[in-house]
N, CA, C and O atoms as CSV, one atom per row, in Angstrom:
chain,resi,resn,atom,element,x,y,z
A,1,MET,N,N,18.218,15.242,-31.070
A,1,MET,CA,C,16.929,14.663,-31.360
A,1,MET,C,C,15.952,15.732,-31.827
A,1,MET,O,O,15.983,16.873,-31.365
A,2,SER,N,N,15.111,15.349,-32.725
A,2,SER,CA,C,14.090,16.288,-33.176
A,2,SER,C,C,12.963,16.340,-32.153
A,2,SER,O,O,12.836,15.467,-31.294
A,3,LYS,N,N,12.154,17.378,-32.267
A,3,LYS,CA,C,11.042,17.542,-31.315
A,3,LYS,C,C,10.042,16.397,-31.422
A,3,LYS,O,O,9.445,15.990,-30.426
A,4,LYS,N,N,9.864,15.883,-32.631
A,4,LYS,CA,C,8.917,14.790,-32.823
A,4,LYS,C,C,9.393,13.539,-32.091
A,4,LYS,O,O,8.603,12.861,-31.435
A,5,LYS,N,N,10.691,13.235,-32.206
A,5,LYS,CA,C,11.233,12.065,-31.531
A,5,LYS,C,C,11.195,12.230,-30.013
A,5,LYS,O,O,10.932,11.273,-29.285
A,6,GLU,N,N,11.461,13.457,-29.537
A,6,GLU,CA,C,11.408,13.714,-28.101
A,6,GLU,C,C,9.990,13.515,-27.567
A,6,GLU,O,O,9.798,12.923,-26.505
A,7,ALA,N,N,9.002,14.011,-28.305
A,7,ALA,CA,C,7.613,13.864,-27.889
A,7,ALA,C,C,7.205,12.396,-27.879
A,7,ALA,O,O,6.485,11.954,-26.983
A,8,GLN,N,N,7.664,11.639,-28.876
A,8,GLN,CA,C,7.347,10.220,-28.953
A,8,GLN,C,C,8.000,9.461,-27.796
A,8,GLN,O,O,7.383,8.574,-27.207
A,9,ALA,N,N,9.237,9.805,-27.476
A,9,ALA,CA,C,9.937,9.159,-26.362
A,9,ALA,C,C,9.236,9.461,-25.039
A,9,ALA,O,O,9.114,8.583,-24.184
A,10,GLU,N,N,8.778,10.696,-24.870
A,10,GLU,CA,C,8.059,11.075,-23.651
A,10,GLU,C,C,6.754,10.302,-23.540
A,10,GLU,O,O,6.401,9.833,-22.458
A,11,GLN,N,N,6.029,10.164,-24.660
A,11,GLN,CA,C,4.767,9.418,-24.664
A,11,GLN,C,C,5.006,7.957,-24.295
A,11,GLN,O,O,4.237,7.384,-23.523
A,12,GLU,N,N,6.058,7.348,-24.833
A,12,GLU,CA,C,6.378,5.957,-24.513
A,12,GLU,C,C,6.712,5.803,-23.031
A,12,GLU,O,O,6.327,4.820,-22.398
A,13,ARG,N,N,7.440,6.794,-22.477
A,13,ARG,CA,C,7.803,6.734,-21.066
A,13,ARG,C,C,6.545,6.789,-20.181
A,13,ARG,O,O,6.438,6.053,-19.200
A,14,VAL,N,N,5.603,7.664,-20.537
A,14,VAL,CA,C,4.361,7.778,-19.776
A,14,VAL,C,C,3.559,6.482,-19.868
A,14,VAL,O,O,3.009,6.026,-18.866
A,15,GLU,N,N,3.487,5.886,-21.056
A,15,GLU,CA,C,2.748,4.636,-21.218
A,15,GLU,C,C,3.382,3.507,-20.417
A,15,GLU,O,O,2.672,2.690,-19.830
A,16,MET,N,N,4.720,3.451,-20.388
A,16,MET,CA,C,5.406,2.434,-19.594
A,16,MET,C,C,5.102,2.634,-18.115
A,16,MET,O,O,4.915,1.662,-17.382
A,17,GLU,N,N,5.053,3.884,-17.675
A,17,GLU,CA,C,4.777,4.198,-16.281
A,17,GLU,C,C,3.370,3.742,-15.911
A,17,GLU,O,O,3.155,3.204,-14.825
A,18,ILE,N,N,2.416,3.956,-16.809
A,18,ILE,CA,C,1.034,3.571,-16.543
A,18,ILE,C,C,0.896,2.052,-16.539
A,18,ILE,O,O,0.153,1.499,-15.729
A,19,ARG,N,N,1.595,1.387,-17.423
A,19,ARG,CA,C,1.493,-0.057,-17.512
A,19,ARG,C,C,1.917,-0.752,-16.222
A,19,ARG,O,O,1.456,-1.854,-15.924
A,20,ARG,N,N,2.781,-0.116,-15.473
A,20,ARG,CA,C,3.331,-0.747,-14.281
A,20,ARG,C,C,2.671,-0.262,-12.997
A,20,ARG,O,O,3.297,-0.277,-11.937
A,21,VAL,N,N,1.437,0.162,-13.078
A,21,VAL,CA,C,0.755,0.652,-11.884
A,21,VAL,C,C,0.548,-0.517,-10.927
A,21,VAL,O,O,0.045,-1.577,-11.300
A,22,ARG,N,N,0.949,-0.287,-9.694
A,22,ARG,CA,C,0.841,-1.308,-8.664
A,22,ARG,C,C,-0.525,-1.188,-7.998
A,22,ARG,O,O,-0.883,-0.116,-7.508
A,23,LEU,N,N,-1.282,-2.267,-7.976
A,23,LEU,CA,C,-2.625,-2.253,-7.419
A,23,LEU,C,C,-2.634,-2.912,-6.043
A,23,LEU,O,O,-1.792,-3.766,-5.762
A,24,PRO,N,N,-3.585,-2.521,-5.178
A,24,PRO,CA,C,-3.651,-3.136,-3.847
A,24,PRO,C,C,-3.978,-4.617,-3.923
A,24,PRO,O,O,-4.852,-5.030,-4.685
A,25,ARG,N,N,-3.269,-5.419,-3.128
A,25,ARG,CA,C,-3.504,-6.857,-3.047
A,25,ARG,C,C,-3.764,-7.239,-1.600
A,25,ARG,O,O,-3.218,-6.624,-0.684
A,26,GLY,N,N,-4.574,-8.228,-1.396
A,26,GLY,CA,C,-4.824,-8.718,-0.042
A,26,GLY,C,C,-5.407,-7.638,0.847
A,26,GLY,O,O,-6.451,-7.063,0.537
A,27,ASN,N,N,-4.724,-7.364,1.963
A,27,ASN,CA,C,-5.244,-6.369,2.901
A,27,ASN,C,C,-4.678,-4.973,2.648
A,27,ASN,O,O,-4.916,-4.069,3.450
A,28,GLN,N,N,-3.940,-4.772,1.564
A,28,GLN,CA,C,-3.384,-3.456,1.244
A,28,GLN,C,C,-4.503,-2.497,0.847
A,28,GLN,O,O,-5.548,-2.912,0.346
A,29,THR,N,N,-4.265,-1.215,1.081
A,29,THR,CA,C,-5.262,-0.195,0.750
A,29,THR,C,C,-4.562,1.056,0.232
A,29,THR,O,O,-3.372,1.260,0.469
A,30,LEU,N,N,-5.305,1.875,-0.464
A,30,LEU,CA,C,-4.795,3.154,-0.937
A,30,LEU,C,C,-5.076,4.214,0.113
A,30,LEU,O,O,-6.036,4.103,0.875
A,31,GLY,N,N,-4.235,5.247,0.152
A,31,GLY,CA,C,-4.440,6.316,1.121
A,31,GLY,C,C,-3.848,7.620,0.634
A,31,GLY,O,O,-3.045,7.649,-0.299
A,32,ILE,N,N,-4.256,8.703,1.283
A,32,ILE,CA,C,-3.767,10.044,0.954
A,32,ILE,C,C,-3.002,10.565,2.165
A,32,ILE,O,O,-3.498,10.521,3.291
A,33,LEU,N,N,-1.810,11.049,1.926
A,33,LEU,CA,C,-0.982,11.546,3.012
A,33,LEU,C,C,-1.568,12.848,3.549
A,33,LEU,O,O,-1.736,13.816,2.807
A,34,GLU,N,N,-1.873,12.865,4.830
A,34,GLU,CA,C,-2.428,14.055,5.470
A,34,GLU,C,C,-1.344,14.928,6.066
A,34,GLU,O,O,-1.369,16.150,5.920
A,35,GLU,N,N,-0.376,14.291,6.748
A,35,GLU,CA,C,0.590,15.063,7.503
A,35,GLU,C,C,1.869,14.254,7.707
A,35,GLU,O,O,1.825,13.050,7.959
A,36,ARG,N,N,2.998,14.930,7.595
A,36,ARG,CA,C,4.287,14.313,7.922
A,36,ARG,C,C,4.554,14.566,9.393
A,36,ARG,O,O,4.443,15.696,9.867
A,37,LEU,N,N,4.906,13.515,10.113
A,37,LEU,CA,C,5.079,13.624,11.557
A,37,LEU,C,C,6.543,13.644,11.968
A,37,LEU,O,O,6.848,13.958,13.119
A,38,GLY,N,N,7.442,13.323,11.076
A,38,GLY,CA,C,8.862,13.300,11.404
A,38,GLY,C,C,9.302,11.899,11.805
A,38,GLY,O,O,8.489,11.073,12.218
A,39,GLY,N,N,10.589,11.648,11.680
A,39,GLY,CA,C,11.113,10.343,12.059
A,39,GLY,C,C,10.577,9.219,11.199
A,39,GLY,O,O,10.306,8.129,11.704
A,40,SER,N,N,10.421,9.462,9.922
A,40,SER,CA,C,9.904,8.514,8.925
A,40,SER,C,C,8.478,8.062,9.241
A,40,SER,O,O,8.080,6.963,8.854
A,41,ARG,N,N,7.717,8.886,9.929
A,41,ARG,CA,C,6.321,8.595,10.220
A,41,ARG,C,C,5.426,9.616,9.520
A,41,ARG,O,O,5.769,10.794,9.416
A,42,VAL,N,N,4.277,9.144,9.046
A,42,VAL,CA,C,3.309,10.000,8.369
A,42,VAL,C,C,1.897,9.612,8.805
A,42,VAL,O,O,1.658,8.471,9.202
A,43,ARG,N,N,0.967,10.561,8.731
A,43,ARG,CA,C,-0.445,10.276,8.995
A,43,ARG,C,C,-1.130,10.167,7.641
A,43,ARG,O,O,-1.068,11.082,6.820
A,44,VAL,N,N,-1.788,9.024,7.422
A,44,VAL,CA,C,-2.410,8.735,6.129
A,44,VAL,C,C,-3.892,8.444,6.335
A,44,VAL,O,O,-4.262,7.659,7.207
A,45,ARG,N,N,-4.738,9.084,5.524
A,45,ARG,CA,C,-6.165,8.777,5.518
A,45,ARG,C,C,-6.403,7.723,4.444
A,45,ARG,O,O,-6.275,8.001,3.252
A,46,CYS,N,N,-6.745,6.525,4.870
A,46,CYS,CA,C,-6.909,5.402,3.950
A,46,CYS,C,C,-8.318,5.378,3.379
A,46,CYS,O,O,-9.249,5.912,3.982
A,47,LEU,N,N,-8.469,4.759,2.217
A,47,LEU,CA,C,-9.765,4.707,1.548
A,47,LEU,C,C,-10.728,3.724,2.204
A,47,LEU,O,O,-11.897,3.662,1.824
A,48,ASP,N,N,-10.247,2.947,3.195
A,48,ASP,CA,C,-11.157,2.076,3.940
A,48,ASP,C,C,-11.801,2.813,5.108
A,48,ASP,O,O,-12.489,2.210,5.932
A,49,GLY,N,N,-11.567,4.148,5.173
A,49,GLY,CA,C,-12.228,4.973,6.166
A,49,GLY,C,C,-11.450,5.181,7.451
A,49,GLY,O,O,-11.957,5.832,8.365
A,50,LYS,N,N,-10.256,4.663,7.555
A,50,LYS,CA,C,-9.474,4.785,8.777
A,50,LYS,C,C,-8.277,5.699,8.553
A,50,LYS,O,O,-7.743,5.776,7.447
A,51,THR,N,N,-7.862,6.387,9.605
A,51,THR,CA,C,-6.658,7.208,9.567
A,51,THR,C,C,-5.576,6.454,10.327
A,51,THR,O,O,-5.760,6.092,11.489
A,52,ARG,N,N,-4.449,6.219,9.667
A,52,ARG,CA,C,-3.378,5.435,10.266
A,52,ARG,C,C,-2.096,6.246,10.371
A,52,ARG,O,O,-1.824,7.121,9.550
A,53,ILE,N,N,-1.313,5.935,11.404
A,53,ILE,CA,C,0.050,6.432,11.513
A,53,ILE,C,C,0.911,5.385,10.809
A,53,ILE,O,O,0.997,4.244,11.262
A,54,CYS,N,N,1.539,5.768,9.717
A,54,CYS,CA,C,2.318,4.821,8.925
A,54,CYS,C,C,3.791,5.201,8.962
A,54,CYS,O,O,4.148,6.371,9.104
A,55,ARG,N,N,4.619,4.203,8.833
A,55,ARG,CA,C,6.050,4.461,8.786
A,55,ARG,C,C,6.567,4.120,7.398
A,55,ARG,O,O,6.005,3.287,6.688
A,56,ILE,N,N,7.655,4.787,7.031
A,56,ILE,CA,C,8.337,4.479,5.784
A,56,ILE,C,C,9.471,3.527,6.154
A,56,ILE,O,O,10.381,3.928,6.879
A,57,PRO,N,N,9.447,2.280,5.680
A,57,PRO,CA,C,10.477,1.313,6.063
A,57,PRO,C,C,11.874,1.766,5.648
A,57,PRO,O,O,12.029,2.573,4.732
A,58,GLY,N,N,12.877,1.242,6.326
A,58,GLY,CA,C,14.260,1.641,6.090
A,58,GLY,C,C,14.715,1.462,4.660
A,58,GLY,O,O,15.501,2.264,4.157
A,59,ARG,N,N,14.231,0.414,3.986
A,59,ARG,CA,C,14.669,0.164,2.607
A,59,ARG,C,C,14.170,1.236,1.645
A,59,ARG,O,O,14.727,1.405,0.560
A,60,LEU,N,N,13.113,1.968,2.039
A,60,LEU,CA,C,12.555,3.014,1.180
A,60,LEU,C,C,12.849,4.418,1.683
A,60,LEU,O,O,12.560,5.390,0.986
A,61,LYS,N,N,13.415,4.545,2.870
A,61,LYS,CA,C,13.540,5.838,3.530
A,61,LYS,C,C,14.269,6.876,2.683
A,61,LYS,O,O,13.831,8.025,2.621
A,62,ARG,N,N,15.357,6.509,2.035
A,62,ARG,CA,C,16.138,7.467,1.248
A,62,ARG,C,C,15.568,7.671,-0.162
A,62,ARG,O,O,15.792,8.711,-0.782
A,63,ARG,N,N,14.833,6.674,-0.661
A,63,ARG,CA,C,14.328,6.745,-2.038
A,63,ARG,C,C,12.932,7.335,-2.151
A,63,ARG,O,O,12.559,7.840,-3.210
A,64,LEU,N,N,12.157,7.280,-1.076
A,64,LEU,CA,C,10.753,7.674,-1.141
A,64,LEU,C,C,10.552,9.027,-0.466
A,64,LEU,O,O,10.587,9.125,0.761
A,65,TRP,N,N,10.345,10.059,-1.261
A,65,TRP,CA,C,10.091,11.402,-0.741
A,65,TRP,C,C,8.606,11.671,-0.899
A,65,TRP,O,O,8.070,11.613,-2.006
A,66,VAL,N,N,7.946,11.964,0.203
A,66,VAL,CA,C,6.499,12.150,0.165
A,66,VAL,C,C,6.132,13.562,0.614
A,66,VAL,O,O,6.850,14.198,1.385
A,67,ARG,N,N,4.994,14.030,0.109
A,67,ARG,CA,C,4.457,15.339,0.461
A,67,ARG,C,C,2.984,15.183,0.793
A,67,ARG,O,O,2.369,14.154,0.510
A,68,GLN,N,N,2.435,16.217,1.393
A,68,GLN,CA,C,1.023,16.214,1.726
A,68,GLN,C,C,0.200,16.106,0.445
A,68,GLN,O,O,0.468,16.803,-0.533
A,69,GLY,N,N,-0.803,15.228,0.459
A,69,GLY,CA,C,-1.671,15.049,-0.700
A,69,GLY,C,C,-1.245,13.929,-1.632
A,69,GLY,O,O,-1.968,13.618,-2.579
A,70,ASP,N,N,-0.086,13.311,-1.394
A,70,ASP,CA,C,0.362,12.202,-2.241
A,70,ASP,C,C,-0.526,10.978,-2.028
A,70,ASP,O,O,-1.016,10.741,-0.923
A,71,VAL,N,N,-0.729,10.206,-3.092
A,71,VAL,CA,C,-1.483,8.956,-3.013
A,71,VAL,C,C,-0.475,7.836,-2.772
A,71,VAL,O,O,0.502,7.693,-3.507
A,72,LEU,N,N,-0.728,7.047,-1.736
A,72,LEU,CA,C,0.206,6.007,-1.311
A,72,LEU,C,C,-0.496,4.665,-1.235
A,72,LEU,O,O,-1.718,4.589,-1.098
A,73,LEU,N,N,0.305,3.599,-1.326
A,73,LEU,CA,C,-0.176,2.245,-1.103
A,73,LEU,C,C,0.251,1.851,0.307
A,73,LEU,O,O,1.439,1.887,0.629
A,74,ILE,N,N,-0.704,1.479,1.143
A,74,ILE,CA,C,-0.475,1.211,2.553
A,74,ILE,C,C,-0.759,-0.255,2.853
A,74,ILE,O,O,-1.721,-0.833,2.346
A,75,GLU,N,N,0.095,-0.846,3.689
A,75,GLU,CA,C,-0.170,-2.188,4.193
A,75,GLU,C,C,-0.357,-2.110,5.702
A,75,GLU,O,O,0.605,-1.871,6.431
A,76,PRO,N,N,-1.604,-2.310,6.188
A,76,PRO,CA,C,-1.845,-2.248,7.637
A,76,PRO,C,C,-1.082,-3.346,8.368
A,76,PRO,O,O,-0.854,-4.430,7.831
A,77,TRP,N,N,-0.696,-3.046,9.592
A,77,TRP,CA,C,-0.010,-4.039,10.416
A,77,TRP,C,C,-1.003,-5.098,10.861
A,77,TRP,O,O,-2.195,-4.827,11.007
A,78,GLU,N,N,-0.494,-6.321,11.077
A,78,GLU,CA,C,-1.375,-7.390,11.546
A,78,GLU,C,C,-1.841,-7.116,12.969
A,78,GLU,O,O,-2.999,-7.367,13.305
A,79,LEU,N,N,-0.944,-6.602,13.804
A,79,LEU,CA,C,-1.318,-6.195,15.158
A,79,LEU,C,C,-1.510,-4.685,15.147
A,79,LEU,O,O,-0.603,-3.943,14.769
A,80,GLY,N,N,-2.662,-4.239,15.553
A,80,GLY,CA,C,-2.939,-2.808,15.528
A,80,GLY,C,C,-3.157,-2.281,14.127
A,80,GLY,O,O,-2.797,-1.140,13.837
A,81,GLY,N,N,-3.737,-3.081,13.255
A,81,GLY,CA,C,-3.915,-2.716,11.855
A,81,GLY,C,C,-4.831,-1.538,11.617
A,81,GLY,O,O,-4.768,-0.897,10.568
A,82,ASP,N,N,-5.704,-1.240,12.613
A,82,ASP,CA,C,-6.608,-0.103,12.440
A,82,ASP,C,C,-5.908,1.225,12.685
A,82,ASP,O,O,-6.385,2.268,12.236
A,83,GLU,N,N,-4.775,1.199,13.396
A,83,GLU,CA,C,-4.098,2.444,13.733
A,83,GLU,C,C,-2.750,2.617,13.068
A,83,GLU,O,O,-2.282,3.746,12.921
A,84,LYS,N,N,-2.101,1.518,12.656
A,84,LYS,CA,C,-0.738,1.611,12.148
A,84,LYS,C,C,-0.576,0.831,10.854
A,84,LYS,O,O,-1.353,-0.072,10.545
A,85,GLY,N,N,0.476,1.212,10.091
A,85,GLY,CA,C,0.748,0.518,8.842
A,85,GLY,C,C,2.081,0.943,8.258
A,85,GLY,O,O,2.774,1.793,8.818
A,86,ASP,N,N,2.433,0.349,7.134
A,86,ASP,CA,C,3.662,0.662,6.413
A,86,ASP,C,C,3.327,1.259,5.052
A,86,ASP,O,O,2.365,0.854,4.401
A,87,VAL,N,N,4.133,2.225,4.634
A,87,VAL,CA,C,4.015,2.782,3.290
A,87,VAL,C,C,4.807,1.859,2.365
A,87,VAL,O,O,5.985,1.594,2.604
A,88,ILE,N,N,4.160,1.377,1.317
A,88,ILE,CA,C,4.810,0.452,0.394
A,88,ILE,C,C,5.233,1.138,-0.889
A,88,ILE,O,O,6.290,0.841,-1.446
A,89,PHE,N,N,4.386,2.076,-1.364
A,89,PHE,CA,C,4.593,2.632,-2.696
A,89,PHE,C,C,3.953,4.011,-2.778
A,89,PHE,O,O,2.925,4.268,-2.153
A,90,LYS,N,N,4.569,4.892,-3.553
A,90,LYS,CA,C,4.013,6.223,-3.835
A,90,LYS,C,C,3.660,6.281,-5.316
A,90,LYS,O,O,4.482,5.955,-6.173
A,91,TYR,N,N,2.433,6.698,-5.610
A,91,TYR,CA,C,1.977,6.797,-6.991
A,91,TYR,C,C,2.366,8.143,-7.586
A,91,TYR,O,O,2.298,9.173,-6.915
A,92,ARG,N,N,2.774,8.124,-8.853
A,92,ARG,CA,C,3.081,9.351,-9.591
A,92,ARG,C,C,1.788,9.917,-10.170
A,92,ARG,O,O,0.779,9.215,-10.241
A,93,PRO,N,N,1.814,11.184,-10.585
A,93,PRO,CA,C,0.568,11.811,-11.087
A,93,PRO,C,C,-0.092,11.057,-12.247
A,93,PRO,O,O,-1.318,10.959,-12.288
A,94,THR,N,N,0.681,10.530,-13.176
A,94,THR,CA,C,0.065,9.792,-14.287
A,94,THR,C,C,-0.559,8.487,-13.790
A,94,THR,O,O,-1.581,8.042,-14.313
A,95,GLN,N,N,0.057,7.882,-12.786
A,95,GLN,CA,C,-0.505,6.652,-12.219
A,95,GLN,C,C,-1.790,6.947,-11.450
A,95,GLN,O,O,-2.720,6.141,-11.454
A,96,VAL,N,N,-1.840,8.115,-10.786
A,96,VAL,CA,C,-3.053,8.514,-10.065
A,96,VAL,C,C,-4.192,8.725,-11.066
A,96,VAL,O,O,-5.325,8.320,-10.804
A,97,ASP,N,N,-3.905,9.351,-12.203
A,97,ASP,CA,C,-4.930,9.534,-13.244
A,97,ASP,C,C,-5.452,8.185,-13.727
A,97,ASP,O,O,-6.654,8.016,-13.931
A,98,TYR,N,N,-4.547,7.229,-13.910
A,98,TYR,CA,C,-4.930,5.884,-14.349
A,98,TYR,C,C,-5.847,5.235,-13.304
A,98,TYR,O,O,-6.867,4.642,-13.656
A,99,LEU,N,N,-5.484,5.347,-12.020
A,99,LEU,CA,C,-6.301,4.758,-10.960
A,99,LEU,C,C,-7.682,5.397,-10.905
A,99,LEU,O,O,-8.671,4.714,-10.640
A,100,LYS,N,N,-7.757,6.707,-11.155
A,100,LYS,CA,C,-9.056,7.381,-11.173
A,100,LYS,C,C,-9.904,6.879,-12.327
A,100,LYS,O,O,-11.103,6.646,-12.168
A,101,LYS,N,N,-9.278,6.710,-13.501
A,101,LYS,CA,C,-10.015,6.227,-14.677
A,101,LYS,C,C,-10.558,4.826,-14.448
A,101,LYS,O,O,-11.673,4.515,-14.865
A,102,LYS,N,N,-9.772,3.975,-13.786
A,102,LYS,CA,C,-10.175,2.591,-13.555
A,102,LYS,C,C,-11.114,2.428,-12.362
A,102,LYS,O,O,-11.632,1.336,-12.128
A,103,GLY,N,N,-11.338,3.510,-11.599
A,103,GLY,CA,C,-12.314,3.453,-10.526
A,103,GLY,C,C,-11.765,3.092,-9.159
A,103,GLY,O,O,-12.542,2.905,-8.223
A,104,TYR,N,N,-10.462,2.989,-9.014
A,104,TYR,CA,C,-9.888,2.648,-7.711
A,104,TYR,C,C,-9.967,3.817,-6.735
A,104,TYR,O,O,-9.976,3.605,-5.523
A,105,LEU,N,N,-10.024,5.036,-7.240
A,105,LEU,CA,C,-10.031,6.219,-6.389
A,105,LEU,C,C,-11.388,6.931,-6.418
A,105,LEU,O,O,-11.445,8.151,-6.263
A,106,ASN,N,N,-12.472,6.186,-6.613
A,106,ASN,CA,C,-13.797,6.809,-6.638
A,106,ASN,C,C,-14.144,7.436,-5.304
A,106,ASN,O,O,-14.837,8.453,-5.261
A,107,GLN,N,N,-13.672,6.847,-4.208
A,107,GLN,CA,C,-14.011,7.329,-2.875
A,107,GLN,C,C,-13.215,8.575,-2.501
A,107,GLN,O,O,-13.479,9.180,-1.462
A,108,ILE,N,N,-12.257,8.966,-3.319
A,108,ILE,CA,C,-11.375,10.090,-2.985
A,108,ILE,C,C,-12.154,11.394,-2.887
A,108,ILE,O,O,-11.769,12.276,-2.120
A,109,ASP,N,N,-13.232,11.541,-3.637
A,109,ASP,CA,C,-14.031,12.764,-3.590
A,109,ASP,C,C,-14.705,12.930,-2.237
A,109,ASP,O,O,-14.889,14.054,-1.770
A,110,ASP,N,N,-15.075,11.816,-1.600
A,110,ASP,CA,C,-15.706,11.873,-0.283
A,110,ASP,C,C,-14.733,12.432,0.758
A,110,ASP,O,O,-15.154,13.102,1.701
A,111,PHE,N,N,-13.453,12.162,0.593
A,111,PHE,CA,C,-12.455,12.592,1.569
A,111,PHE,C,C,-12.177,14.084,1.474
A,111,PHE,O,O,-11.761,14.688,2.463
A,112,GLU,N,N,-12.390,14.686,0.333
A,112,GLU,CA,C,-12.139,16.099,0.175
A,112,GLU,C,C,-13.090,16.933,1.021
A,112,GLU,O,O,-12.781,18.075,1.361
A,113,GLU,N,N,-14.254,16.368,1.367
A,113,GLU,CA,C,-15.243,17.092,2.157
A,113,GLU,C,C,-14.808,17.244,3.605
A,113,GLU,O,O,-15.162,18.237,4.240
A,114,PHE,N,N,-14.063,16.308,4.142
A,114,PHE,CA,C,-13.705,16.299,5.573
A,114,PHE,C,C,-12.822,17.448,5.957
A,114,PHE,O,O,-12.442,17.571,7.121
């Protein structure tokens, strides 16, 4: 492949990735991973102002690798929703840029101060 075709293919891949950005629905919220606790548990600071201990469900455990500072989609539990939740999705860097442009991550600057 020529460099032009490779660049075009890369651009199309990025656009496809952005098009499929998953947005919070219902009681779901966005959050930033603060700390990995082990045993598929993580501490996440959610954009609704609460810090939750979240677990990575078994169906995602092998596929979802998370690091400190990753932006995640969290679904709080119905019982104990203020303290616990499930990790549903991890956003890639291009998706995070898209969310910032659309205003979903406006509150993220406030969290950097803490």
